Biopython code that builds the backbone (N, CA, C, O; Angstrom):
import numpy as np
from Bio.PDB.StructureBuilder import StructureBuilder

atoms = [
    (1, "MET", "N", (11.755, -31.353, 138.073)),
    (1, "MET", "CA", (10.320, -31.343, 138.251)),
    (1, "MET", "C", (9.932, -32.800, 138.355)),
    (1, "MET", "O", (10.662, -33.549, 137.707)),
    (2, "ILE", "N", (8.872, -33.410, 139.074)),
    (2, "ILE", "CA", (8.564, -34.634, 139.073)),
    (2, "ILE", "C", (7.753, -34.811, 138.098)),
    (2, "ILE", "O", (7.063, -33.800, 137.964)),
    (3, "GLU", "N", (7.381, -35.997, 136.989)),
    (3, "GLU", "CA", (6.267, -36.067, 136.381)),
    (3, "GLU", "C", (5.527, -37.171, 137.028)),
    (3, "GLU", "O", (6.066, -38.180, 137.483)),
    (4, "LYS", "N", (4.310, -36.930, 137.040)),
    (4, "LYS", "CA", (3.203, -37.985, 137.224)),
    (4, "LYS", "C", (2.324, -38.135, 135.891)),
    (4, "LYS", "O", (1.913, -37.242, 135.150)),
    (5, "SER", "N", (2.133, -39.695, 135.791)),
    (5, "SER", "CA", (1.380, -39.871, 134.753)),
    (5, "SER", "C", (-0.107, -40.513, 135.456)),
    (5, "SER", "O", (-0.162, -41.174, 136.493)),
    (6, "ILE", "N", (-1.302, -40.103, 134.551)),
    (6, "ILE", "CA", (-2.330, -40.742, 135.093)),
    (6, "ILE", "C", (-2.864, -42.011, 134.425)),
    (6, "ILE", "O", (-3.070, -42.006, 133.211)),
    (7, "THR", "N", (-3.115, -43.184, 135.228)),
    (7, "THR", "CA", (-3.709, -44.095, 134.560)),
    (7, "THR", "C", (-4.966, -44.472, 134.674)),
    (7, "THR", "O", (-5.541, -44.402, 135.760)),
    (8, "ASP", "N", (-5.688, -45.017, 133.335)),
    (8, "ASP", "CA", (-6.887, -45.469, 133.981)),
    (8, "ASP", "C", (-7.493, -46.312, 134.805)),
    (8, "ASP", "O", (-7.751, -47.404, 134.298)),
    (9, "THR", "N", (-7.787, -46.171, 135.849)),
    (9, "THR", "CA", (-8.353, -47.389, 136.365)),
    (9, "THR", "C", (-9.761, -47.530, 136.846)),
    (9, "THR", "O", (-10.316, -47.646, 137.938)),
    (10, "SER", "N", (-10.072, -47.480, 135.738)),
    (10, "SER", "CA", (-11.720, -47.800, 135.561)),
    (10, "SER", "C", (-11.968, -49.054, 136.226)),
    (10, "SER", "O", (-11.002, -49.796, 136.054)),
    (11, "ALA", "N", (-12.843, -49.568, 136.892)),
    (11, "ALA", "CA", (-12.773, -50.951, 137.432)),
    (11, "ALA", "C", (-13.750, -51.745, 136.466)),
    (11, "ALA", "O", (-14.782, -51.368, 135.909)),
    (12, "MET", "N", (-13.010, -53.116, 136.445)),
    (12, "MET", "CA", (-13.624, -53.785, 135.775)),
    (12, "MET", "C", (-14.593, -54.449, 136.191)),
    (12, "MET", "O", (-14.453, -54.795, 137.365)),
    (13, "PRO", "N", (-15.732, -54.846, 135.604)),
    (13, "PRO", "CA", (-17.155, -55.750, 136.159)),
    (13, "PRO", "C", (-16.448, -57.050, 136.845)),
    (13, "PRO", "O", (-15.730, -57.853, 136.249)),
    (14, "LEU", "N", (-16.788, -57.085, 138.167)),
    (14, "LEU", "CA", (-16.735, -58.578, 138.859)),
    (14, "LEU", "C", (-17.978, -59.088, 138.674)),
    (14, "LEU", "O", (-19.052, -58.487, 138.684)),
    (15, "SER", "N", (-17.683, -60.615, 138.447)),
    (15, "SER", "CA", (-19.068, -61.741, 138.407)),
    (15, "SER", "C", (-18.987, -61.535, 140.033)),
    (15, "SER", "O", (-18.197, -61.004, 140.813)),
    (16, "PRO", "N", (-20.170, -62.208, 140.118)),
    (16, "PRO", "CA", (-20.736, -62.356, 141.753)),
    (16, "PRO", "C", (-19.746, -63.047, 142.347)),
    (16, "PRO", "O", (-19.226, -62.746, 143.421)),
    (17, "GLU", "N", (-19.403, -64.213, 141.486)),
    (17, "GLU", "CA", (-18.432, -65.255, 142.030)),
    (17, "GLU", "C", (-17.261, -64.437, 142.571)),
    (17, "GLU", "O", (-16.867, -64.429, 143.737)),
    (18, "ALA", "N", (-16.714, -63.672, 141.419)),
    (18, "ALA", "CA", (-15.341, -63.182, 141.904)),
    (18, "ALA", "C", (-15.590, -62.100, 143.164)),
    (18, "ALA", "O", (-14.809, -62.033, 144.113)),
    (19, "LEU", "N", (-16.612, -61.385, 143.057)),
    (19, "LEU", "CA", (-17.185, -60.525, 144.293)),
    (19, "LEU", "C", (-17.211, -61.484, 145.478)),
    (19, "LEU", "O", (-16.304, -61.306, 146.292)),
    (20, "ALA", "N", (-18.030, -62.415, 145.720)),
    (20, "ALA", "CA", (-17.969, -62.986, 146.872)),
    (20, "ALA", "C", (-16.495, -63.591, 147.577)),
    (20, "ALA", "O", (-16.185, -63.695, 148.764)),
    (21, "GLY", "N", (-15.929, -63.850, 146.643)),
    (21, "GLY", "CA", (-14.567, -64.497, 146.716)),
    (21, "GLY", "C", (-13.425, -63.401, 147.190)),
    (21, "GLY", "O", (-12.337, -63.826, 147.578)),
    (22, "LEU", "N", (-13.782, -61.522, 147.140)),
    (22, "LEU", "CA", (-13.329, -60.670, 147.794)),
    (22, "LEU", "C", (-12.744, -60.944, 149.412)),
    (22, "LEU", "O", (-13.576, -60.884, 150.317)),
    (23, "GLY", "N", (-11.524, -61.199, 149.698)),
    (23, "GLY", "CA", (-11.211, -61.028, 151.199)),
    (23, "GLY", "C", (-11.573, -62.281, 151.639)),
    (23, "GLY", "O", (-11.957, -62.380, 152.804)),
    (24, "GLY", "N", (-11.528, -63.210, 150.971)),
    (24, "GLY", "CA", (-11.990, -64.733, 151.581)),
    (24, "GLY", "C", (-12.776, -64.549, 152.651)),
    (24, "GLY", "O", (-12.239, -64.832, 153.722)),
    (25, "GLY", "N", (-14.123, -64.078, 152.704)),
    (25, "GLY", "CA", (-15.057, -63.964, 153.660)),
    (25, "GLY", "C", (-14.895, -62.928, 154.800)),
    (25, "GLY", "O", (-15.604, -62.846, 155.803)),
    (26, "GLU", "N", (-13.887, -62.188, 154.486)),
    (26, "GLU", "CA", (-13.114, -61.289, 155.695)),
    (26, "GLU", "C", (-13.792, -59.948, 155.443)),
    (26, "GLU", "O", (-13.511, -59.099, 156.288)),
    (27, "ILE", "N", (-14.359, -59.683, 154.781)),
    (27, "ILE", "CA", (-14.709, -58.074, 154.319)),
    (27, "ILE", "C", (-16.475, -58.035, 154.138)),
    (27, "ILE", "O", (-17.054, -58.774, 153.341)),
    (28, "ALA", "N", (-16.911, -57.427, 154.681)),
    (28, "ALA", "CA", (-18.243, -57.081, 155.061)),
    (28, "ALA", "C", (-18.405, -55.395, 155.038)),
    (28, "ALA", "O", (-17.397, -54.742, 154.768)),
    (29, "TYR", "N", (-19.706, -54.678, 155.328)),
    (29, "TYR", "CA", (-20.154, -53.502, 154.969)),
    (29, "TYR", "C", (-21.467, -53.357, 155.904)),
    (29, "TYR", "O", (-22.263, -54.208, 156.301)),
    (30, "LEU", "N", (-21.416, -52.377, 156.046)),
    (30, "LEU", "CA", (-22.561, -51.837, 157.195)),
    (30, "LEU", "C", (-23.066, -50.783, 156.478)),
    (30, "LEU", "O", (-22.449, -49.738, 156.272)),
    (31, "ARG", "N", (-24.497, -51.105, 155.980)),
    (31, "ARG", "CA", (-25.563, -50.102, 155.659)),
    (31, "ARG", "C", (-26.839, -49.345, 156.473)),
    (31, "ARG", "O", (-27.477, -49.873, 157.384)),
    (32, "THR", "N", (-27.000, -48.365, 156.084)),
    (32, "THR", "CA", (-28.134, -47.862, 156.841)),
    (32, "THR", "C", (-29.311, -47.944, 155.874)),
    (32, "THR", "O", (-29.196, -47.428, 154.762)),
    (33, "ILE", "N", (-30.682, -48.698, 156.309)),
    (33, "ILE", "CA", (-31.840, -48.515, 155.584)),
    (33, "ILE", "C", (-32.925, -48.102, 156.500)),
    (33, "ILE", "O", (-32.841, -47.787, 157.687)),
    (34, "ARG", "N", (-34.205, -48.177, 155.547)),
    (34, "ARG", "CA", (-35.065, -47.896, 155.976)),
    (34, "ARG", "C", (-36.010, -49.300, 156.279)),
    (34, "ARG", "O", (-36.063, -50.302, 155.565)),
    (35, "SER", "N", (-36.831, -49.016, 157.730)),
    (35, "SER", "CA", (-37.885, -50.392, 157.864)),
    (35, "SER", "C", (-38.525, -51.261, 156.842)),
    (35, "SER", "O", (-38.775, -52.466, 156.838)),
    (36, "GLU", "N", (-38.747, -50.175, 155.853)),
    (36, "GLU", "CA", (-39.774, -50.346, 154.676)),
    (36, "GLU", "C", (-38.616, -51.498, 153.828)),
    (36, "GLU", "O", (-39.075, -52.358, 153.076)),
    (37, "ASP", "N", (-37.543, -51.406, 154.000)),
    (37, "ASP", "CA", (-36.743, -51.974, 153.193)),
    (37, "ASP", "C", (-36.601, -53.808, 153.727)),
    (37, "ASP", "O", (-36.362, -54.738, 152.957)),
    (38, "VAL", "N", (-36.821, -53.914, 155.189)),
    (38, "VAL", "CA", (-36.768, -55.141, 155.894)),
    (38, "VAL", "C", (-36.833, -56.100, 154.698)),
    (38, "VAL", "O", (-35.846, -56.606, 154.163)),
    (39, "PRO", "N", (-38.163, -56.296, 154.328)),
    (39, "PRO", "CA", (-38.892, -57.310, 154.086)),
    (39, "PRO", "C", (-37.836, -57.890, 152.535)),
    (39, "PRO", "O", (-37.668, -59.019, 152.075)),
    (40, "ARG", "N", (-37.531, -57.107, 152.281)),
    (40, "ARG", "CA", (-36.688, -57.420, 150.859)),
    (40, "ARG", "C", (-35.391, -57.966, 150.825)),
    (40, "ARG", "O", (-34.999, -58.853, 150.066)),
    (41, "LEU", "N", (-34.685, -57.317, 151.788)),
    (41, "LEU", "CA", (-33.330, -58.051, 152.523)),
    (41, "LEU", "C", (-33.564, -59.208, 153.492)),
    (41, "LEU", "O", (-32.774, -60.151, 153.440)),
    (42, "PHE", "N", (-34.610, -59.234, 154.406)),
    (42, "PHE", "CA", (-34.638, -60.208, 155.455)),
    (42, "PHE", "C", (-36.126, -60.711, 155.420)),
    (42, "PHE", "O", (-36.924, -60.311, 156.267)),
    (43, "PRO", "N", (-36.542, -61.713, 154.297)),
    (43, "PRO", "CA", (-38.012, -61.605, 153.785)),
    (43, "PRO", "C", (-38.772, -62.573, 155.371)),
    (43, "PRO", "O", (-39.933, -62.515, 155.775)),
    (44, "GLN", "N", (-37.558, -63.413, 155.973)),
    (44, "GLN", "CA", (-37.938, -64.269, 157.539)),
    (44, "GLN", "C", (-38.108, -63.314, 158.181)),
    (44, "GLN", "O", (-38.813, -63.640, 159.136)),
    (45, "ALA", "N", (-37.757, -61.818, 158.233)),
    (45, "ALA", "CA", (-37.919, -61.371, 159.582)),
    (45, "ALA", "C", (-39.573, -60.580, 160.027)),
    (45, "ALA", "O", (-40.392, -60.235, 159.175)),
    (46, "PRO", "N", (-39.721, -60.461, 161.171)),
    (46, "PRO", "CA", (-41.158, -60.212, 161.273)),
    (46, "PRO", "C", (-41.333, -58.939, 160.747)),
    (46, "PRO", "O", (-40.545, -58.342, 160.013)),
    (47, "GLN", "N", (-42.507, -58.518, 161.199)),
    (47, "GLN", "CA", (-43.374, -57.089, 160.669)),
    (47, "GLN", "C", (-42.574, -56.364, 161.472)),
    (47, "GLN", "O", (-42.189, -56.607, 162.616)),
    (48, "ILE", "N", (-42.312, -55.234, 160.597)),
    (48, "ILE", "CA", (-41.471, -53.787, 161.295)),
    (48, "ILE", "C", (-42.247, -52.672, 160.973)),
    (48, "ILE", "O", (-42.893, -52.432, 159.953)),
    (49, "ALA", "N", (-42.036, -51.842, 162.294)),
    (49, "ALA", "CA", (-43.217, -50.708, 161.887)),
    (49, "ALA", "C", (-42.480, -49.613, 160.760)),
    (49, "ALA", "O", (-41.301, -49.262, 160.747)),
    (50, "PRO", "N", (-43.407, -49.270, 159.977)),
    (50, "PRO", "CA", (-42.544, -48.484, 159.275)),
    (50, "PRO", "C", (-41.843, -46.862, 159.645)),
    (50, "PRO", "O", (-42.334, -46.229, 160.579)),
    (51, "GLY", "N", (-40.790, -46.329, 158.920)),
    (51, "GLY", "CA", (-40.491, -45.173, 159.342)),
    (51, "GLY", "C", (-38.663, -45.437, 160.393)),
    (51, "GLY", "O", (-37.851, -44.576, 160.730)),
    (52, "LEU", "N", (-38.643, -46.532, 160.551)),
    (52, "LEU", "CA", (-37.259, -46.668, 161.429)),
    (52, "LEU", "C", (-36.175, -46.569, 160.419)),
    (52, "LEU", "O", (-36.160, -46.775, 159.205)),
    (53, "THR", "N", (-35.142, -46.139, 161.395)),
    (53, "THR", "CA", (-33.589, -46.375, 160.648)),
    (53, "THR", "C", (-33.102, -47.420, 161.144)),
    (53, "THR", "O", (-33.284, -47.679, 162.333)),
    (54, "LEU", "N", (-32.444, -48.160, 160.396)),
    (54, "LEU", "CA", (-32.116, -49.912, 160.705)),
    (54, "LEU", "C", (-30.704, -49.817, 160.134)),
    (54, "LEU", "O", (-30.325, -49.088, 159.217)),
    (55, "PHE", "N", (-29.979, -50.717, 160.868)),
    (55, "PHE", "CA", (-28.795, -51.200, 160.361)),
    (55, "PHE", "C", (-28.358, -52.582, 159.701)),
    (55, "PHE", "O", (-28.799, -53.601, 160.231)),
    (56, "THR", "N", (-27.497, -52.710, 158.544)),
    (56, "THR", "CA", (-27.542, -54.020, 157.976)),
    (56, "THR", "C", (-26.138, -54.235, 158.055)),
    (56, "THR", "O", (-25.325, -53.323, 157.908)),
    (57, "LEU", "N", (-25.781, -55.610, 158.322)),
    (57, "LEU", "CA", (-24.285, -55.527, 158.014)),
    (57, "LEU", "C", (-24.104, -56.961, 156.890)),
    (57, "LEU", "O", (-24.571, -58.063, 157.178)),
    (58, "HIS", "N", (-23.440, -56.712, 155.764)),
    (58, "HIS", "CA", (-23.471, -57.125, 154.157)),
    (58, "HIS", "C", (-22.242, -57.763, 154.302)),
    (58, "HIS", "O", (-21.329, -57.272, 154.966)),
    (59, "ALA", "N", (-22.143, -59.118, 153.560)),
    (59, "ALA", "CA", (-20.914, -59.435, 152.902)),
    (59, "ALA", "C", (-20.447, -59.087, 151.743)),
    (59, "ALA", "O", (-21.235, -58.392, 151.101)),
    (60, "ALA", "N", (-19.471, -59.309, 151.244)),
    (60, "ALA", "CA", (-18.612, -58.084, 150.632)),
    (60, "ALA", "C", (-19.368, -58.678, 149.056)),
    (60, "ALA", "O", (-18.943, -58.167, 148.020)),
    (61, "ASP", "N", (-20.296, -59.579, 148.978)),
    (61, "ASP", "CA", (-20.881, -60.010, 147.553)),
    (61, "ASP", "C", (-22.211, -59.296, 147.636)),
    (61, "ASP", "O", (-22.893, -59.281, 146.611)),
    (62, "GLY", "N", (-22.791, -58.543, 149.020)),
    (62, "GLY", "CA", (-24.014, -58.124, 149.102)),
    (62, "GLY", "C", (-24.893, -58.966, 149.794)),
    (62, "GLY", "O", (-26.102, -58.739, 149.830)),
    (63, "THR", "N", (-24.365, -59.926, 150.348)),
    (63, "THR", "CA", (-25.630, -61.046, 151.272)),
    (63, "THR", "C", (-25.612, -60.442, 152.424)),
    (63, "THR", "O", (-24.598, -60.038, 152.993)),
    (64, "PRO", "N", (-27.313, -60.314, 153.013)),
    (64, "PRO", "CA", (-27.520, -59.538, 154.151)),
    (64, "PRO", "C", (-27.233, -60.938, 155.342)),
    (64, "PRO", "O", (-27.673, -62.060, 155.592)),
    (65, "ILE", "N", (-26.212, -59.983, 155.806)),
    (65, "ILE", "CA", (-25.647, -61.079, 157.241)),
    (65, "ILE", "C", (-26.741, -60.811, 158.527)),
    (65, "ILE", "O", (-27.424, -61.688, 159.056)),
    (66, "MET", "N", (-26.719, -59.320, 158.893)),
    (66, "MET", "CA", (-27.441, -59.112, 160.432)),
    (66, "MET", "C", (-28.118, -57.937, 159.770)),
    (66, "MET", "O", (-27.839, -57.468, 158.666)),
    (67, "LEU", "N", (-29.345, -57.405, 160.877)),
    (67, "LEU", "CA", (-30.257, -56.614, 161.017)),
    (67, "LEU", "C", (-30.338, -56.148, 162.398)),
    (67, "LEU", "O", (-30.597, -56.870, 163.361)),
    (68, "THR", "N", (-30.093, -54.863, 162.435)),
    (68, "THR", "CA", (-29.976, -54.109, 163.762)),
    (68, "THR", "C", (-30.895, -53.049, 163.716)),
    (68, "THR", "O", (-31.421, -52.591, 162.702)),
    (69, "ASP", "N", (-31.147, -52.483, 165.536)),
    (69, "ASP", "CA", (-31.294, -51.109, 165.090)),
    (69, "ASP", "C", (-30.382, -50.113, 165.772)),
    (69, "ASP", "O", (-30.784, -49.009, 166.137)),
    (70, "SER", "N", (-28.943, -50.608, 165.957)),
    (70, "SER", "CA", (-27.833, -50.157, 166.502)),
    (70, "SER", "C", (-26.703, -50.281, 165.870)),
    (70, "SER", "O", (-26.106, -51.357, 165.855)),
    (71, "ARG", "N", (-26.269, -49.234, 165.281)),
    (71, "ARG", "CA", (-25.048, -48.943, 164.248)),
    (71, "ARG", "C", (-23.860, -49.761, 165.110)),
    (71, "ARG", "O", (-23.163, -50.690, 164.699)),
    (72, "GLU", "N", (-23.847, -49.172, 166.340)),
    (72, "GLU", "CA", (-22.743, -50.030, 167.376)),
    (72, "GLU", "C", (-22.857, -51.781, 167.725)),
    (72, "GLU", "O", (-21.968, -52.557, 168.074)),
    (73, "ALA", "N", (-24.334, -52.024, 167.470)),
    (73, "ALA", "CA", (-24.218, -53.727, 167.587)),
    (73, "ALA", "C", (-23.891, -53.997, 166.354)),
    (73, "ALA", "O", (-23.527, -55.170, 166.275)),
    (74, "ALA", "N", (-23.847, -53.338, 165.155)),
    (74, "ALA", "CA", (-23.976, -54.074, 163.709)),
    (74, "ALA", "C", (-22.012, -54.327, 163.855)),
    (74, "ALA", "O", (-21.333, -55.354, 163.875)),
    (75, "LEU", "N", (-21.658, -52.904, 163.927)),
    (75, "LEU", "CA", (-19.997, -52.543, 164.312)),
    (75, "LEU", "C", (-19.321, -54.207, 165.308)),
    (75, "LEU", "O", (-18.522, -55.053, 164.906)),
    (76, "ALA", "N", (-19.893, -54.137, 166.351)),
    (76, "ALA", "CA", (-19.468, -55.343, 167.381)),
    (76, "ALA", "C", (-19.635, -56.541, 166.440)),
    (76, "ALA", "O", (-18.611, -56.968, 165.907)),
    (77, "ASN", "N", (-20.762, -57.111, 166.186)),
    (77, "ASN", "CA", (-20.974, -58.436, 165.458)),
    (77, "ASN", "C", (-19.905, -58.347, 164.408)),
    (77, "ASN", "O", (-19.347, -59.386, 164.053)),
    (78, "ALA", "N", (-19.543, -57.082, 163.830)),
    (78, "ALA", "CA", (-18.505, -57.241, 162.424)),
    (78, "ALA", "C", (-17.177, -57.733, 163.285)),
    (78, "ALA", "O", (-16.479, -58.631, 162.814)),
    (79, "SER", "N", (-16.921, -57.265, 164.264)),
    (79, "SER", "CA", (-15.506, -57.299, 164.902)),
    (79, "SER", "C", (-15.352, -58.939, 165.654)),
    (79, "SER", "O", (-14.370, -59.678, 165.734)),
    (80, "GLU", "N", (-16.438, -59.071, 166.025)),
    (80, "GLU", "CA", (-16.537, -60.476, 166.959)),
    (80, "GLU", "C", (-16.470, -61.412, 165.879)),
    (80, "GLU", "O", (-15.446, -62.093, 165.943)),
    (81, "HIS", "N", (-17.166, -61.663, 164.970)),
    (81, "HIS", "CA", (-16.744, -62.589, 163.985)),
    (81, "HIS", "C", (-15.590, -62.113, 162.509)),
    (81, "HIS", "O", (-15.909, -62.102, 161.320)),
    (82, "GLU", "N", (-14.453, -61.819, 163.020)),
    (82, "GLU", "CA", (-13.424, -61.642, 162.048)),
    (82, "GLU", "C", (-13.138, -62.915, 161.526)),
    (82, "GLU", "O", (-12.275, -63.047, 160.657)),
]
sb = StructureBuilder()
sb.init_structure("model")
sb.init_model(0)
sb.init_chain("A")
sb.init_seg("    ")
for serial, (resi, resn, name, xyz) in enumerate(atoms, 1):
    if name == "N":
        sb.init_residue(resn, " ", resi, " ")
    sb.init_atom(name, np.array(xyz, "f"), 0.0, 1.0, " ", f" {name:<3s}", serial, name[0])
structure = sb.get_structure()
């Protein structure tokens, strides 16, 4: 019989600095957002019609990097800037 133990793997809170350092600038993630959220994430962006589904690329620390209307474009940009 194989015995397995369960270990508490509760995540320890990371500081923003520690989170920013994860992956040495090599980790990013993609999010789907509504156009109504654009001004909060990208204050410099022009006004966009409400009700659109858009895609954002974010650094590991949550910093928005890119906004696009194409999931494929966001993934291509992430791959291009590995």
